[in-house]
N, C-alpha and C positions, 0 to 999 in steps of 0.2 A: 299688767295683770293677766291679759289674755295669753301672753307668751308663757308666763309661769304656769297657768292652768293647762295649756297645751303640753308643756314639758312634763308636768305631773301626770297627766293622762297617758302620755306616751310611755313613760317609765312604768306606770301601772300595767298597761297592756303588754309591754315587753316582758315584764316579770311574769304575768299570767301565762303568756304564750310559752315562755321558757319552761315553766312548770307543767304546762299542758302536754308538750311534746317530750317524748323520751330522748330525742336528740334533734338538734338543729345544726346543720352544717352550712357554713357560708364561705364562699370563695369568690375572689375577684373584686373585693371592695376597693383595692388599689386602682382598679380600672375606672372608677367613677370620677369624672372631672369635677373640680371645685372652682368656684368663682366664675361660673358661666351657666347659661341656661341649659338644662338637660331634660330630655324626655326618656323616661324608662318605659320600655315595651316588654311585657311579660306574657308568657302563655297562661291560660286561665283554666284551672281544673276544679279548684275547691272553694268556689264562692268567695265570701268576704275574707276568709282566712288567707287567701293569696295576697290580698292588699295589706292585711295587717302584718303578715310576715315581712313583706318588703318595707312597709312604713316603720317597723320597729327594728329592722336589721339592715340599716342603711345609714351612710354618713351624710345624707341630705334629708330634708324634711319635705317630701313631695306632697303636692295636691294630687288627688286622683279622681278620675271620672267614674261615676257610679250610676247604675241604672236608676232612672227617675222614679220608679214606682216605690222605692224605699222611703222617699221623702213624702210620706203620707200625711203627716200632721205638722202643725207649726212647731211643736216641741221637737219632733224628730228632725225637721228641717234645720232648726237652730243648732241641735247637737251635731248633725253631720257637717254643717258649715263650719262649726268650731273645729271639727276634726279634719278640715281641709278637703272635704268631699264635695264634688261638683256634679250635679245631675246631668245625665245625657239621655236623650230621648231616642227610642227605637220605633220601628214600624208597628210593633205590637201595642205601643202606647197610643196609636192613632196616627193616621197619615198627617193630619194637621199639626200634630205635636212636633213633627220633625223640623218645622220651621224655627222652633225655639233653639235648635242646635246652632243656628247661625250666631246668636248672641253668646252661646256657650263657647264656641270656637274662638270668637273674638276675645272673650275673657281669657281663655287659655293662651292665646297669642300675646295678650298684654302681660300675662304672668311670665312668659318666656322672655319678653322684652325687659322685664325687671330682674332677670337672672335667676328666676325660680326653677324648681324641678316639678315635673308632672309625670304621674304614673298612669299609663293606659294599657288596657288589655285589648290588643288590636284584633283578636279573633271575634270579638263582639258578643260572645256568649261563653258559657263554661260547660265543661264536660269532663267526666272522670277518665275518659279514654286517653290512653298514653300516645297521643299524636298531636302535632301542631296543625290546627285547622286553617283554612284559607283566611287571610287577613283582610279586614275592611280598610277602606281608604281614608277614614276619618282622621287618623293621626297625621297623614300627609297634608290634609287641608289645613290643619292647625299650624304645622311647621312652615308650610309655604306662605300662609297668611302672615306669619311673623316675619319671614324673609322679605315679603313684598313691602311690609311696613318699614323694615330696616335691613336692606340688602347686605350690609356689612356685619350683621350679627353672626357670631359663631355659636351654632347650636349643636350640641352633641346628643346622639342617641345611644343609650346603653341597653342592649337586650338582656333580658333576665330569664333564665330557665328555672321554673318553680317545680320542684320534684317532691313526691311523697312516696314513702314505702307502701302505704296502704291507706288512702285518704279517708276511707269509711271506718277505719279501725281506731280504737283507743286502747292504749296510747300509741300514737303514730310517730314516725320520724320524717323530717323534712330536710331538704337541701336547696339552697339558693345559689345559683351560679350567675355572677355578673360578668357579661361578656365585654370584649374590647369596644371602645367608643367608635361609633360611626359618625363621621362628620357630614352633616346634612348638606352643606354647601357643595360637597363633591358630587351630589346627585341632582342639585337644583339647576334647572334651566328655565328661566322665565318665559322663553319662547316655545317651550315644549313641556307644559305643566303635566299633561297626561302621561307623557313618556317618563318624566321625572318621577311621578308618583309610582308608576309601574316598576321602575328600576329600584326605587327605594323599598317598596314593599317586598320585592323579590330578595333583596339583600337582607332585610330584617328576618324574613321567613327562613332563609338559608341559615342565618346565625342561630335562630331559636331552635331549629331542628338539631343543632349540635349541643345545645345547652340543656335539653331535656330528652327523655326517651321518645323517639318518633317511629311509630309503626306505619310505614308507607302504604302497605297493601291493606287497605280498609276492608276489602271483601274477605280477607283471611284473618281479620283482626282477632276474633275469638280464638281461633286455632293457635295463632302465634302467642297470644297471651297465656294459653294453657301450657304451651311448650316452655315459655319463659318461666312460668310458675314452677314447672317441673325441674327446670335447671337451677332454681333457687338463686336468681340473679339479684344484684344489689341495685335497686332503682335510684338510690342516692348517688350512684356513679353512672350517669347517663352516657358518658363517653364509652365506657366499657360495654354497656348494654347495646348501644348503637353499633359498636364494632361487631358484636355477636350477630345482630340483625343483618348487617351488611354481608357478613360471611356465611349467613344462614347456618350458623354453628350451633343451633339449638337441637342437638342430637343426643346429648348425654344426660338424661334426667338423673338427678341426684336424689338419693333416699332422704326424705325428710321425716325424722322421727317425731313422735308426739311430744308435747311439752313435758319437761321434766317434772318430777314430783315437787321440787322446790319452787318452780315457777307456778305450778298449780296452787301451792300453799300461799304464795305471794298474792295471787289473784283473790283467793278466799279471804286473806287478811285485809286486802284493799276493800273488798265488799263489806266486810265487817266494820271497818273504820268509817265507811261512808254509806251505811245502809239506808238511812232516810233519803239521801240524795239519789241513790241508785234506784230505789223504788219509785220515787217521783219521776225520774228520767225515763225509766223503762216502761212504766205503766201509763203515764199521762203525757209526756212530751214527745218521746221518740215515735210513737204511733202516728202522730200528727205530721211528721216530716214525710212528705210524699215524694220528694226528689232526693236521690242519693247524694247529689252534689251539695245539698244544703245540710246534710247530716252532721258533718264535722263542725261546720260553722255554728249550727244550732247547739250542738253539745258544748262547744267552747263558750258561747255566750251564756248558756245555762249555768255552767260551772263558774264563770266569771261573776255572775250575780248571786247564785245560790250558795256557793261554798263559804263566802264571808258570812252570810246569814246563818249557815249551819254552825260556824265557829262561834258566832255571837250567842246562839241558843245553847251551845255546849258550855260556853263560859258562864252564862247565867245559871245553868243547872249545877255546875261545879261549885259556884259560889254559895249554893245552899248547903254544901257539905264541907267544903274546904275554905281556907283563907285565900285571899286574892293572889298572893304570890304562888301558892301551890296550884291554884286553878290556871293561872297564866302559864306556868311551866308545863302543865298537862296539855294545854292547847297548843303550845309551841312544839311539844313532842308529837302531837297529832299531825301538825302541819309538816314537820320534818319527815315523819314516817310516810306520809302520802307522797312527798317529793321523791324520796328514795325508792318507793315501790314503783312509781311511774318510770323513773330513770333506769331501773333494772329490767324493764320489759324489753 
């Protein structure tokens, strides 16, 4: 029953995410090993949406480590456990709370021993900046703990580049790039754990920088972003963008015209179709989002919960005037129009 519930919830989330984004590009699924323990390591830009994109566009069903402060109530804890989310504690949660990570790492090690997949964001925090930040060593502790328990275990690491056209915008476009497998045993030396961790971190860091846009010069970040914006690059193609950055070829700004009249009319039509939701979002929910990194996640969760309610209210109102088949057809047309308008952006 639990498996059926999880499958249903996963399909629901995948459907919602597919409708939420104008485009989702996925490459490298063939690089994901099957029938063995795997640790997915991804860059972290867009809060919970990063994890949901991977969880719903992957041929494995990963557990994933999540900041402990979201497990606030018993109900949320039960929900997140059902969704295979595991709390991880940070220094901001209190120095004493870090001790709890020992049990968490042991649990993750046991999951790998059972051939499961785990998703971790090794940067340890999220940021909308288009660069891979230094990696924490927590993921190496889990991997090496698993190998110390079972030295013959074959564990694979699959790096993931999570890319967005404009993470704060709606509708946005996303791209997931699954990299080639890294075999953990090739880096593990039980007599040199510290050196092993350093080499593995460096390899993962190097791979992640190729799978997403990476602006190395942090001091010039804002200037480079403006030049990239002027060059109208495609952030869903990080290989091409990184090639531009390496060659410092951001020299030819392209003229970007304003949105066409047709696109403007599409936006107006979308607002008219969803006027109650948009008013509720713009006036009451959006102003309370204090961090840009949470804007897209909050918007998605808002739509996930409120759009079905809007459809239900619409259906009830239509039944006061039309027969139920006619009301159902109108609601379906409303849904289809929304999907088309999002995809056309």
